[in-house]
PDB file of N, CA, C and O in Angstrom:
ATOM      1  N   UNK A   1     -36.674  62.180  59.244  1.00  0.00           N
ATOM      2  CA  UNK A   1     -36.734  60.818  58.743  1.00  0.00           C
ATOM      3  C   UNK A   1     -35.585  60.023  59.337  1.00  0.00           C
ATOM      4  O   UNK A   1     -34.473  60.530  59.486  1.00  0.00           O
ATOM      5  N   UNK A   2     -35.863  58.785  59.673  1.00  0.00           N
ATOM      6  CA  UNK A   2     -34.827  57.882  60.160  1.00  0.00           C
ATOM      7  C   UNK A   2     -34.056  57.334  58.964  1.00  0.00           C
ATOM      8  O   UNK A   2     -34.645  56.856  57.995  1.00  0.00           O
ATOM      9  N   UNK A   3     -32.753  57.409  59.048  1.00  0.00           N
ATOM     10  CA  UNK A   3     -31.917  56.886  57.974  1.00  0.00           C
ATOM     11  C   UNK A   3     -31.259  55.610  58.467  1.00  0.00           C
ATOM     12  O   UNK A   3     -30.472  55.634  59.414  1.00  0.00           O
ATOM     13  N   UNK A   4     -31.574  54.521  57.839  1.00  0.00           N
ATOM     14  CA  UNK A   4     -31.001  53.242  58.221  1.00  0.00           C
ATOM     15  C   UNK A   4     -29.617  53.086  57.595  1.00  0.00           C
ATOM     16  O   UNK A   4     -29.405  53.528  56.465  1.00  0.00           O
ATOM     17  N   UNK A   5     -28.677  52.472  58.300  1.00  0.00           N
ATOM     18  CA  UNK A   5     -27.298  52.361  57.803  1.00  0.00           C
ATOM     19  C   UNK A   5     -27.181  51.778  56.401  1.00  0.00           C
ATOM     20  O   UNK A   5     -26.286  52.170  55.653  1.00  0.00           O
ATOM     21  N   UNK A   6     -28.028  50.886  56.038  1.00  0.00           N
ATOM     22  CA  UNK A   6     -27.950  50.284  54.705  1.00  0.00           C
ATOM     23  C   UNK A   6     -28.044  51.303  53.589  1.00  0.00           C
ATOM     24  O   UNK A   6     -27.413  51.140  52.544  1.00  0.00           O
ATOM     25  N   UNK A   7     -28.820  52.347  53.794  1.00  0.00           N
ATOM     26  CA  UNK A   7     -28.955  53.366  52.759  1.00  0.00           C
ATOM     27  C   UNK A   7     -27.693  54.210  52.635  1.00  0.00           C
ATOM     28  O   UNK A   7     -27.293  54.567  51.527  1.00  0.00           O
ATOM     29  N   UNK A   8     -27.067  54.530  53.752  1.00  0.00           N
ATOM     30  CA  UNK A   8     -25.837  55.315  53.661  1.00  0.00           C
ATOM     31  C   UNK A   8     -24.746  54.518  52.955  1.00  0.00           C
ATOM     32  O   UNK A   8     -23.873  55.097  52.309  1.00  0.00           O
ATOM     33  N   UNK A   9     -24.793  53.210  53.075  1.00  0.00           N
ATOM     34  CA  UNK A   9     -23.823  52.357  52.378  1.00  0.00           C
ATOM     35  C   UNK A   9     -24.056  52.343  50.869  1.00  0.00           C
ATOM     36  O   UNK A   9     -23.132  52.072  50.102  1.00  0.00           O
ATOM     37  N   UNK A  10     -25.274  52.630  50.443  1.00  0.00           N
ATOM     38  CA  UNK A  10     -25.597  52.615  49.017  1.00  0.00           C
ATOM     39  C   UNK A  10     -25.191  53.903  48.305  1.00  0.00           C
ATOM     40  O   UNK A  10     -25.047  53.913  47.082  1.00  0.00           O
ATOM     41  N   UNK A  11     -25.007  54.978  49.049  1.00  0.00           N
ATOM     42  CA  UNK A  11     -24.726  56.281  48.433  1.00  0.00           C
ATOM     43  C   UNK A  11     -23.498  56.267  47.515  1.00  0.00           C
ATOM     44  O   UNK A  11     -23.598  56.741  46.383  1.00  0.00           O
ATOM     45  N   UNK A  12     -22.348  55.746  47.950  1.00  0.00           N
ATOM     46  CA  UNK A  12     -21.203  55.773  47.033  1.00  0.00           C
ATOM     47  C   UNK A  12     -21.401  54.892  45.802  1.00  0.00           C
ATOM     48  O   UNK A  12     -20.946  55.230  44.709  1.00  0.00           O
ATOM     49  N   UNK A  13     -22.070  53.780  45.982  1.00  0.00           N
ATOM     50  CA  UNK A  13     -22.326  52.892  44.847  1.00  0.00           C
ATOM     51  C   UNK A  13     -23.295  53.527  43.857  1.00  0.00           C
ATOM     52  O   UNK A  13     -23.158  53.360  42.645  1.00  0.00           O
ATOM     53  N   UNK A  14     -24.274  54.255  44.383  1.00  0.00           N
ATOM     54  CA  UNK A  14     -25.221  54.967  43.525  1.00  0.00           C
ATOM     55  C   UNK A  14     -24.476  56.030  42.717  1.00  0.00           C
ATOM     56  O   UNK A  14     -24.709  56.183  41.518  1.00  0.00           O
ATOM     57  N   UNK A  15     -23.589  56.754  43.373  1.00  0.00           N
ATOM     58  CA  UNK A  15     -22.829  57.812  42.694  1.00  0.00           C
ATOM     59  C   UNK A  15     -21.973  57.252  41.563  1.00  0.00           C
ATOM     60  O   UNK A  15     -21.744  57.930  40.561  1.00  0.00           O
ATOM     61  N   UNK A  16     -21.510  56.040  41.718  1.00  0.00           N
ATOM     62  CA  UNK A  16     -20.687  55.400  40.687  1.00  0.00           C
ATOM     63  C   UNK A  16     -21.518  54.673  39.636  1.00  0.00           C
ATOM     64  O   UNK A  16     -20.980  54.180  38.645  1.00  0.00           O
ATOM     65  N   UNK A  17     -22.818  54.607  39.852  1.00  0.00           N
ATOM     66  CA  UNK A  17     -23.686  53.923  38.893  1.00  0.00           C
ATOM     67  C   UNK A  17     -23.535  52.422  38.920  1.00  0.00           C
ATOM     68  O   UNK A  17     -23.700  51.755  37.899  1.00  0.00           O
ATOM     69  N   UNK A  18     -23.218  51.880  40.102  1.00  0.00           N
ATOM     70  CA  UNK A  18     -22.948  50.445  40.166  1.00  0.00           C
ATOM     71  C   UNK A  18     -23.934  49.666  41.037  1.00  0.00           C
ATOM     72  O   UNK A  18     -23.617  48.574  41.510  1.00  0.00           O
ATOM     73  N   UNK A  19     -25.114  50.216  41.247  1.00  0.00           N
ATOM     74  CA  UNK A  19     -26.142  49.483  42.003  1.00  0.00           C
ATOM     75  C   UNK A  19     -26.976  48.610  41.072  1.00  0.00           C
ATOM     76  O   UNK A  19     -27.115  48.894  39.883  1.00  0.00           O
ATOM     77  N   UNK A  20     -27.515  47.563  41.633  1.00  0.00           N
ATOM     78  CA  UNK A  20     -28.480  46.760  40.872  1.00  0.00           C
ATOM     79  C   UNK A  20     -29.732  47.604  40.680  1.00  0.00           C
ATOM     80  O   UNK A  20     -29.921  48.607  41.368  1.00  0.00           O
ATOM     81  N   UNK A  21     -30.579  47.202  39.757  1.00  0.00           N
ATOM     82  CA  UNK A  21     -31.817  47.942  39.507  1.00  0.00           C
ATOM     83  C   UNK A  21     -32.659  48.064  40.766  1.00  0.00           C
ATOM     84  O   UNK A  21     -33.195  49.133  41.056  1.00  0.00           O
ATOM     85  N   UNK A  22     -32.777  46.971  41.519  1.00  0.00           N
ATOM     86  CA  UNK A  22     -33.629  47.000  42.709  1.00  0.00           C
ATOM     87  C   UNK A  22     -33.033  47.889  43.800  1.00  0.00           C
ATOM     88  O   UNK A  22     -33.771  48.613  44.468  1.00  0.00           O
ATOM     89  N   UNK A  23     -31.715  47.847  43.991  1.00  0.00           N
ATOM     90  CA  UNK A  23     -31.080  48.712  44.985  1.00  0.00           C
ATOM     91  C   UNK A  23     -31.162  50.179  44.571  1.00  0.00           C
ATOM     92  O   UNK A  23     -31.374  51.054  45.411  1.00  0.00           O
ATOM     93  N   UNK A  24     -30.993  50.445  43.275  1.00  0.00           N
ATOM     94  CA  UNK A  24     -31.081  51.821  42.782  1.00  0.00           C
ATOM     95  C   UNK A  24     -32.476  52.376  43.015  1.00  0.00           C
ATOM     96  O   UNK A  24     -32.627  53.514  43.460  1.00  0.00           O
ATOM     97  N   UNK A  25     -33.492  51.584  42.720  1.00  0.00           N
ATOM     98  CA  UNK A  25     -34.867  52.021  42.930  1.00  0.00           C
ATOM     99  C   UNK A  25     -35.138  52.266  44.409  1.00  0.00           C
ATOM    100  O   UNK A  25     -35.776  53.256  44.766  1.00  0.00           O
ATOM    101  N   UNK A  26     -34.661  51.375  45.267  1.00  0.00           N
ATOM    102  CA  UNK A  26     -34.854  51.541  46.712  1.00  0.00           C
ATOM    103  C   UNK A  26     -34.167  52.802  47.214  1.00  0.00           C
ATOM    104  O   UNK A  26     -34.726  53.529  48.035  1.00  0.00           O
ATOM    105  N   UNK A  27     -32.958  53.066  46.728  1.00  0.00           N
ATOM    106  CA  UNK A  27     -32.228  54.250  47.166  1.00  0.00           C
ATOM    107  C   UNK A  27     -32.917  55.517  46.672  1.00  0.00           C
ATOM    108  O   UNK A  27     -33.011  56.495  47.415  1.00  0.00           O
ATOM    109  N   UNK A  28     -33.393  55.516  45.445  1.00  0.00           N
ATOM    110  CA  UNK A  28     -34.095  56.675  44.901  1.00  0.00           C
ATOM    111  C   UNK A  28     -35.377  56.950  45.692  1.00  0.00           C
ATOM    112  O   UNK A  28     -35.706  58.104  45.966  1.00  0.00           O
ATOM    113  N   UNK A  29     -36.087  55.899  46.050  1.00  0.00           N
ATOM    114  CA  UNK A  29     -37.304  56.055  46.865  1.00  0.00           C
ATOM    115  C   UNK A  29     -36.947  56.647  48.218  1.00  0.00           C
ATOM    116  O   UNK A  29     -37.644  57.528  48.720  1.00  0.00           O
ATOM    117  N   UNK A  30     -35.865  56.165  48.805  1.00  0.00           N
ATOM    118  CA  UNK A  30     -35.404  56.676  50.090  1.00  0.00           C
ATOM    119  C   UNK A  30     -35.073  58.172  49.989  1.00  0.00           C
ATOM    120  O   UNK A  30     -35.430  58.952  50.871  1.00  0.00           O
ATOM    121  N   UNK A  31     -34.393  58.560  48.916  1.00  0.00           N
ATOM    122  CA  UNK A  31     -34.050  59.972  48.730  1.00  0.00           C
ATOM    123  C   UNK A  31     -35.298  60.832  48.563  1.00  0.00           C
ATOM    124  O   UNK A  31     -35.347  61.953  49.069  1.00  0.00           O
ATOM    125  N   UNK A  32     -36.301  60.322  47.864  1.00  0.00           N
ATOM    126  CA  UNK A  32     -37.546  61.076  47.667  1.00  0.00           C
ATOM    127  C   UNK A  32     -38.293  61.303  48.978  1.00  0.00           C
ATOM    128  O   UNK A  32     -39.142  62.189  49.072  1.00  0.00           O
ATOM    129  N   UNK A  33     -37.975  60.502  49.978  1.00  0.00           N
ATOM    130  CA  UNK A  33     -38.602  60.678  51.296  1.00  0.00           C
ATOM    131  C   UNK A  33     -37.847  61.720  52.129  1.00  0.00           C
ATOM    132  O   UNK A  33     -38.038  61.821  53.341  1.00  0.00           O
ATOM    133  N   UNK A  34     -36.989  62.490  51.456  1.00  0.00           N
ATOM    134  CA  UNK A  34     -36.279  63.624  52.052  1.00  0.00           C
ATOM    135  C   UNK A  34     -35.292  63.249  53.145  1.00  0.00           C
ATOM    136  O   UNK A  34     -35.279  63.858  54.214  1.00  0.00           O
ATOM    137  N   UNK A  35     -34.475  62.258  52.880  1.00  0.00           N
ATOM    138  CA  UNK A  35     -33.399  61.942  53.815  1.00  0.00           C
ATOM    139  C   UNK A  35     -32.232  62.880  53.503  1.00  0.00           C
ATOM    140  O   UNK A  35     -31.486  62.673  52.546  1.00  0.00           O
ATOM    141  N   UNK A  36     -32.096  63.901  54.324  1.00  0.00           N
ATOM    142  CA  UNK A  36     -31.062  64.907  54.092  1.00  0.00           C
ATOM    143  C   UNK A  36     -29.657  64.331  54.264  1.00  0.00           C
ATOM    144  O   UNK A  36     -28.719  64.762  53.593  1.00  0.00           O
ATOM    145  N   UNK A  37     -29.517  63.371  55.151  1.00  0.00           N
ATOM    146  CA  UNK A  37     -28.203  62.752  55.367  1.00  0.00           C
ATOM    147  C   UNK A  37     -27.723  62.044  54.105  1.00  0.00           C
ATOM    148  O   UNK A  37     -26.590  62.247  53.667  1.00  0.00           O
ATOM    149  N   UNK A  38     -28.577  61.219  53.525  1.00  0.00           N
ATOM    150  CA  UNK A  38     -28.189  60.491  52.311  1.00  0.00           C
ATOM    151  C   UNK A  38     -28.023  61.433  51.127  1.00  0.00           C
ATOM    152  O   UNK A  38     -27.138  61.228  50.296  1.00  0.00           O
ATOM    153  N   UNK A  39     -28.857  62.460  51.039  1.00  0.00           N
ATOM    154  CA  UNK A  39     -28.729  63.431  49.955  1.00  0.00           C
ATOM    155  C   UNK A  39     -27.387  64.148  50.034  1.00  0.00           C
ATOM    156  O   UNK A  39     -26.736  64.383  49.016  1.00  0.00           O
ATOM    157  N   UNK A  40     -26.983  64.490  51.239  1.00  0.00           N
ATOM    158  CA  UNK A  40     -25.704  65.157  51.438  1.00  0.00           C
ATOM    159  C   UNK A  40     -24.535  64.232  51.100  1.00  0.00           C
ATOM    160  O   UNK A  40     -23.584  64.635  50.431  1.00  0.00           O
ATOM    161  N   UNK A  41     -24.622  62.986  51.573  1.00  0.00           N
ATOM    162  CA  UNK A  41     -23.587  62.002  51.242  1.00  0.00           C
ATOM    163  C   UNK A  41     -23.496  61.786  49.738  1.00  0.00           C
ATOM    164  O   UNK A  41     -22.402  61.739  49.176  1.00  0.00           O
ATOM    165  N   UNK A  42     -24.637  61.656  49.097  1.00  0.00           N
ATOM    166  CA  UNK A  42     -24.660  61.418  47.664  1.00  0.00           C
ATOM    167  C   UNK A  42     -24.017  62.575  46.913  1.00  0.00           C
ATOM    168  O   UNK A  42     -23.257  62.354  45.971  1.00  0.00           O
ATOM    169  N   UNK A  43     -24.310  63.791  47.314  1.00  0.00           N
ATOM    170  CA  UNK A  43     -23.709  64.952  46.655  1.00  0.00           C
ATOM    171  C   UNK A  43     -22.180  64.908  46.764  1.00  0.00           C
ATOM    172  O   UNK A  43     -21.472  65.172  45.792  1.00  0.00           O
ATOM    173  N   UNK A  44     -21.689  64.574  47.943  1.00  0.00           N
ATOM    174  CA  UNK A  44     -20.238  64.487  48.135  1.00  0.00           C
ATOM    175  C   UNK A  44     -19.634  63.382  47.278  1.00  0.00           C
ATOM    176  O   UNK A  44     -18.601  63.585  46.640  1.00  0.00           O
ATOM    177  N   UNK A  45     -20.273  62.213  47.260  1.00  0.00           N
ATOM    178  CA  UNK A  45     -19.752  61.104  46.460  1.00  0.00           C
ATOM    179  C   UNK A  45     -19.820  61.403  44.964  1.00  0.00           C
ATOM    180  O   UNK A  45     -18.931  61.004  44.211  1.00  0.00           O
ATOM    181  N   UNK A  46     -20.860  62.098  44.533  1.00  0.00           N
ATOM    182  CA  UNK A  46     -20.955  62.458  43.118  1.00  0.00           C
ATOM    183  C   UNK A  46     -19.853  63.437  42.736  1.00  0.00           C
ATOM    184  O   UNK A  46     -19.319  63.373  41.628  1.00  0.00           O
ATOM    185  N   UNK A  47     -19.509  64.346  43.652  1.00  0.00           N
ATOM    186  CA  UNK A  47     -18.408  65.277  43.379  1.00  0.00           C
ATOM    187  C   UNK A  47     -17.088  64.525  43.237  1.00  0.00           C
ATOM    188  O   UNK A  47     -16.299  64.820  42.339  1.00  0.00           O
ATOM    189  N   UNK A  48     -16.848  63.564  44.110  1.00  0.00           N
ATOM    190  CA  UNK A  48     -15.625  62.770  44.045  1.00  0.00           C
ATOM    191  C   UNK A  48     -15.608  61.943  42.758  1.00  0.00           C
ATOM    192  O   UNK A  48     -14.582  61.864  42.083  1.00  0.00           O
ATOM    193  N   UNK A  49     -16.737  61.330  42.421  1.00  0.00           N
ATOM    194  CA  UNK A  49     -16.809  60.522  41.196  1.00  0.00           C
ATOM    195  C   UNK A  49     -16.522  61.387  39.972  1.00  0.00           C
ATOM    196  O   UNK A  49     -15.837  60.946  39.049  1.00  0.00           O
ATOM    197  N   UNK A  50     -17.041  62.612  39.958  1.00  0.00           N
ATOM    198  CA  UNK A  50     -16.799  63.509  38.824  1.00  0.00           C
ATOM    199  C   UNK A  50     -15.316  63.874  38.732  1.00  0.00           C
ATOM    200  O   UNK A  50     -14.756  63.934  37.637  1.00  0.00           O
ATOM    201  N   UNK A  51     -14.686  64.116  39.874  1.00  0.00           N
ATOM    202  CA  UNK A  51     -13.255  64.412  39.872  1.00  0.00           C
ATOM    203  C   UNK A  51     -12.446  63.226  39.368  1.00  0.00           C
ATOM    204  O   UNK A  51     -11.527  63.391  38.565  1.00  0.00           O
ATOM    205  N   UNK A  52     -12.787  62.036  39.838  1.00  0.00           N
ATOM    206  CA  UNK A  52     -12.083  60.840  39.382  1.00  0.00           C
ATOM    207  C   UNK A  52     -12.268  60.627  37.889  1.00  0.00           C
ATOM    208  O   UNK A  52     -11.327  60.278  37.176  1.00  0.00           O
ATOM    209  N   UNK A  53     -13.480  60.837  37.431  1.00  0.00           N
ATOM    210  CA  UNK A  53     -13.754  60.681  36.010  1.00  0.00           C
ATOM    211  C   UNK A  53     -12.889  61.646  35.197  1.00  0.00           C
ATOM    212  O   UNK A  53     -12.355  61.283  34.149  1.00  0.00           O
ATOM    213  N   UNK A  54     -12.759  62.861  35.686  1.00  0.00           N
ATOM    214  CA  UNK A  54     -11.943  63.845  34.994  1.00  0.00           C
ATOM    215  C   UNK A  54     -10.470  63.482  34.981  1.00  0.00           C
ATOM    216  O   UNK A  54      -9.753  63.810  34.036  1.00  0.00           O
ATOM    217  N   UNK A  55     -10.022  62.814  36.019  1.00  0.00           N
ATOM    218  CA  UNK A  55      -8.610  62.445  36.111  1.00  0.00           C
ATOM    219  C   UNK A  55      -8.246  61.274  35.207  1.00  0.00           C
ATOM    220  O   UNK A  55      -7.190  61.275  34.575  1.00  0.00           O
ATOM    221  N   UNK A  56      -9.109  60.292  35.149  1.00  0.00           N
ATOM    222  CA  UNK A  56      -8.759  59.070  34.421  1.00  0.00           C
ATOM    223  C   UNK A  56      -9.435  58.946  33.063  1.00  0.00           C
ATOM    224  O   UNK A  56      -9.111  58.050  32.283  1.00  0.00           O
ATOM    225  N   UNK A  57     -10.358  59.831  32.786  1.00  0.00           N
ATOM    226  CA  UNK A  57     -11.074  59.813  31.500  1.00  0.00           C
ATOM    227  C   UNK A  57     -11.764  58.477  31.225  1.00  0.00           C
ATOM    228  O   UNK A  57     -11.944  58.081  30.073  1.00  0.00           O
ATOM    229  N   UNK A  58     -12.140  57.800  32.290  1.00  0.00           N
ATOM    230  CA  UNK A  58     -12.878  56.545  32.186  1.00  0.00           C
ATOM    231  C   UNK A  58     -14.138  56.700  33.021  1.00  0.00           C
ATOM    232  O   UNK A  58     -14.089  57.253  34.120  1.00  0.00           O
ATOM    233  N   UNK A  59     -15.253  56.226  32.519  1.00  0.00           N
ATOM    234  CA  UNK A  59     -16.506  56.397  33.248  1.00  0.00           C
ATOM    235  C   UNK A  59     -16.473  55.630  34.572  1.00  0.00           C
ATOM    236  O   UNK A  59     -15.826  54.588  34.674  1.00  0.00           O
ATOM    237  N   UNK A  60     -17.178  56.156  35.593  1.00  0.00           N
ATOM    238  CA  UNK A  60     -17.242  55.447  36.873  1.00  0.00           C
ATOM    239  C   UNK A  60     -17.767  54.029  36.733  1.00  0.00           C
ATOM    240  O   UNK A  60     -17.315  53.128  37.439  1.00  0.00           O
ATOM    241  N   UNK A  61     -18.713  53.824  35.833  1.00  0.00           N
ATOM    242  CA  UNK A  61     -19.256  52.484  35.630  1.00  0.00           C
ATOM    243  C   UNK A  61     -18.183  51.554  35.087  1.00  0.00           C
ATOM    244  O   UNK A  61     -18.097  50.399  35.505  1.00  0.00           O
ATOM    245  N   UNK A  62     -17.370  52.040  34.166  1.00  0.00           N
ATOM    246  CA  UNK A  62     -16.291  51.224  33.604  1.00  0.00           C
ATOM    247  C   UNK A  62     -15.233  50.919  34.661  1.00  0.00           C
ATOM    248  O   UNK A  62     -14.684  49.818  34.687  1.00  0.00           O
ATOM    249  N   UNK A  63     -14.941  51.894  35.539  1.00  0.00           N
ATOM    250  CA  UNK A  63     -13.990  51.645  36.620  1.00  0.00           C
ATOM    251  C   UNK A  63     -14.490  50.546  37.542  1.00  0.00           C
ATOM    252  O   UNK A  63     -13.724  49.665  37.934  1.00  0.00           O
ATOM    253  N   UNK A  64     -15.763  50.593  37.887  1.00  0.00           N
ATOM    254  CA  UNK A  64     -16.354  49.577  38.753  1.00  0.00           C
ATOM    255  C   UNK A  64     -16.303  48.214  38.069  1.00  0.00           C
ATOM    256  O   UNK A  64     -15.988  47.210  38.708  1.00  0.00           O
ATOM    257  N   UNK A  65     -16.606  48.176  36.795  1.00  0.00           N
ATOM    258  CA  UNK A  65     -16.572  46.925  36.043  1.00  0.00           C
ATOM    259  C   UNK A  65     -15.161  46.341  36.024  1.00  0.00           C
ATOM    260  O   UNK A  65     -14.978  45.140  36.222  1.00  0.00           O
ATOM    261  N   UNK A  66     -14.180  47.182  35.788  1.00  0.00           N
ATOM    262  CA  UNK A  66     -12.789  46.715  35.760  1.00  0.00           C
ATOM    263  C   UNK A  66     -12.365  46.176  37.126  1.00  0.00           C
ATOM    264  O   UNK A  66     -11.687  45.152  37.213  1.00  0.00           O
ATOM    265  N   UNK A  67     -12.762  46.863  38.176  1.00  0.00           N
ATOM    266  CA  UNK A  67     -12.417  46.430  39.530  1.00  0.00           C
ATOM    267  C   UNK A  67     -13.026  45.063  39.819  1.00  0.00           C
ATOM    268  O   UNK A  67     -12.370  44.197  40.396  1.00  0.00           O
ATOM    269  N   UNK A  68     -14.265  44.874  39.423  1.00  0.00           N
ATOM    270  CA  UNK A  68     -14.935  43.589  39.649  1.00  0.00           C
ATOM    271  C   UNK A  68     -14.247  42.476  38.859  1.00  0.00           C
ATOM    272  O   UNK A  68     -14.058  41.374  39.373  1.00  0.00           O
ATOM    273  N   UNK A  69     -13.878  42.760  37.628  1.00  0.00           N
ATOM    274  CA  UNK A  69     -13.196  41.752  36.811  1.00  0.00           C
ATOM    275  C   UNK A  69     -11.847  41.381  37.423  1.00  0.00           C
ATOM    276  O   UNK A  69     -11.451  40.216  37.391  1.00  0.00           O
ATOM    277  N   UNK A  70     -11.146  42.360  37.975  1.00  0.00           N
ATOM    278  CA  UNK A  70      -9.874  42.079  38.643  1.00  0.00           C
ATOM    279  C   UNK A  70     -10.087  41.174  39.853  1.00  0.00           C
ATOM    280  O   UNK A  70      -9.316  40.240  40.072  1.00  0.00           O
ATOM    281  N   UNK A  71     -11.117  41.441  40.630  1.00  0.00           N
ATOM    282  CA  UNK A  71     -11.413  40.609  41.804  1.00  0.00           C
ATOM    283  C   UNK A  71     -11.696  39.170  41.409  1.00  0.00           C
ATOM    284  O   UNK A  71     -11.231  38.228  42.052  1.00  0.00           O
ATOM    285  N   UNK A  72     -12.461  39.018  40.347  1.00  0.00           N
ATOM    286  CA  UNK A  72     -12.797  37.669  39.883  1.00  0.00           C
ATOM    287  C   UNK A  72     -11.523  36.955  39.425  1.00  0.00           C
ATOM    288  O   UNK A  72     -11.335  35.774  39.716  1.00  0.00           O
ATOM    289  N   UNK A  73     -10.656  37.665  38.714  1.00  0.00           N
ATOM    290  CA  UNK A  73      -9.418  37.059  38.227  1.00  0.00           C
ATOM    291  C   UNK A  73      -8.518  36.646  39.375  1.00  0.00           C
ATOM    292  O   UNK A  73      -7.881  35.595  39.310  1.00  0.00           O
ATOM    293  N   UNK A  74      -8.453  37.453  40.423  1.00  0.00           N
ATOM    294  CA  UNK A  74      -7.608  37.135  41.582  1.00  0.00           C
ATOM    295  C   UNK A  74      -8.167  35.941  42.328  1.00  0.00           C
ATOM    296  O   UNK A  74      -7.398  35.115  42.821  1.00  0.00           O
ATOM    297  N   UNK A  75      -9.461  35.827  42.424  1.00  0.00           N
ATOM    298  CA  UNK A  75     -10.087  34.743  43.170  1.00  0.00           C
ATOM    299  C   UNK A  75     -10.069  33.420  42.408  1.00  0.00           C
ATOM    300  O   UNK A  75     -10.263  32.360  43.001  1.00  0.00           O
ATOM    301  N   UNK A  76      -9.842  33.476  41.115  1.00  0.00           N
ATOM    302  CA  UNK A  76      -9.849  32.243  40.307  1.00  0.00           C
ATOM    303  C   UNK A  76      -8.590  31.449  40.485  1.00  0.00           C
ATOM    304  O   UNK A  76      -8.438  30.389  39.879  1.00  0.00           O
TER     305      UNK A  76
END
């Protein structure tokens, strides 16, 4: 299967649970088409996300939310 760069860019965001519904669905469909490259990337990113979660005791989704709020505050 051909893996387009856009999908590899979605893997870390998927692992953190920070994709929009439409991007999450598109990435899941892509994975179901047996893209071994993205599956491998996703596994690695999920391992890192789990380690980070264990270190900070904050969910990956909450970390992403906090980061976004900080960006908005800096840009204001």
